[in-house]
C-alpha positions in Angstrom: 104.3 106.2 97.0 101.8 105.9 99.9 99.0 107.2 97.7 99.7 104.6 94.9 99.8 101.8 97.5 96.5 102.9 99.1 94.9 103.3 95.7 95.8 99.8 94.6 94.6 98.3 97.9 91.3 100.2 97.6 90.8 99.0 94.0 91.1 95.4 95.2 88.6 96.1 98.0 90.9 97.3 100.8 93.4 95.5 103.0 90.8 94.5 105.5 88.6 92.8 102.8 91.7 91.1 101.3 92.7 89.8 104.7 89.1 88.6 105.4 88.3 87.1 102.0 91.6 85.6 100.9 93.8 85.5 104.0 96.1 88.2 102.6 98.8 89.5 105.0 102.3 91.0 105.0 101.3 94.0 102.9 104.4 95.8 101.6 104.4 99.2 100.0 106.6 99.4 96.9 107.9 102.5 95.2 105.0 102.4 92.8 102.9 99.4 93.9 101.9 96.9 96.5 102.8 93.3 97.2 101.2 90.9 99.7 101.1 87.2 100.7 98.0 85.1 100.1 96.4 82.6 102.4 96.6 78.9 101.5 94.5 77.4 98.7 95.2 79.7 95.7 95.2 78.1 92.2 98.6 76.9 90.9 100.3 77.3 94.3 100.3 81.1 94.1 101.5 82.6 97.4 102.3 86.2 96.5 100.8 89.0 94.4 102.5 92.2 93.3 100.7 95.0 91.6 102.8 97.8 90.1 101.6 101.1 88.5 103.2 101.6 85.1 103.9 105.0 83.5 101.0 104.4 81.1 98.6 104.6 84.1 97.9 100.9 83.9 99.1 98.1 86.1 101.4 95.1 85.8 100.2 92.2 88.1 102.6 89.4 88.9 101.6 86.1 90.6 104.3 84.1 92.3 104.9 81.0 94.4 107.5 81.7 97.0 108.9 78.6 98.8 111.9 79.4 101.0 114.3 81.3 98.9 112.9 79.9 95.6 110.6 82.3 93.7 108.6 80.9 90.8 106.7 83.1 88.4 103.1 81.7 88.0 101.7 84.4 85.8 102.0 88.0 84.8 99.7 90.5 83.1 100.6 94.0 81.8 98.4 96.9 80.7 95.7 96.0 83.2 93.2 98.8 83.8 92.0 99.5 87.4 88.5 98.1 86.6 90.2 94.8 85.5 92.2 94.2 88.7 89.5 92.3 90.6 88.5 90.0 87.8 92.2 89.2 86.9 92.9 88.5 90.6 89.9 86.2 90.9 90.4 84.3 87.7 94.1 83.8 88.3 94.1 82.9 92.0 90.7 81.2 92.2 89.8 83.4 95.3 86.8 85.7 95.2 86.8 89.2 96.6 83.0 89.4 97.1 80.2 87.1 98.0 
């Protein structure tokens, strides 16, 4: 579990870079993935991102808005390869992970 979580974080640039570039925080390791909260200002009111490793060795990425106890799905992509994670994250949230 820990290895998968660390791998996903590194493929997105690392937790420090996510925190610095997009205000990410509250990183939580999942059984086969990672979830975290974004800083303010993401497109479409997105507040949380969850990346899960699938048995096919691709990822499912979910973008959500969490407001109190209400969770609204803002987008989801399946069969995402590791080299597509950053571009999907950037195009969906409007946040950039590099200068």
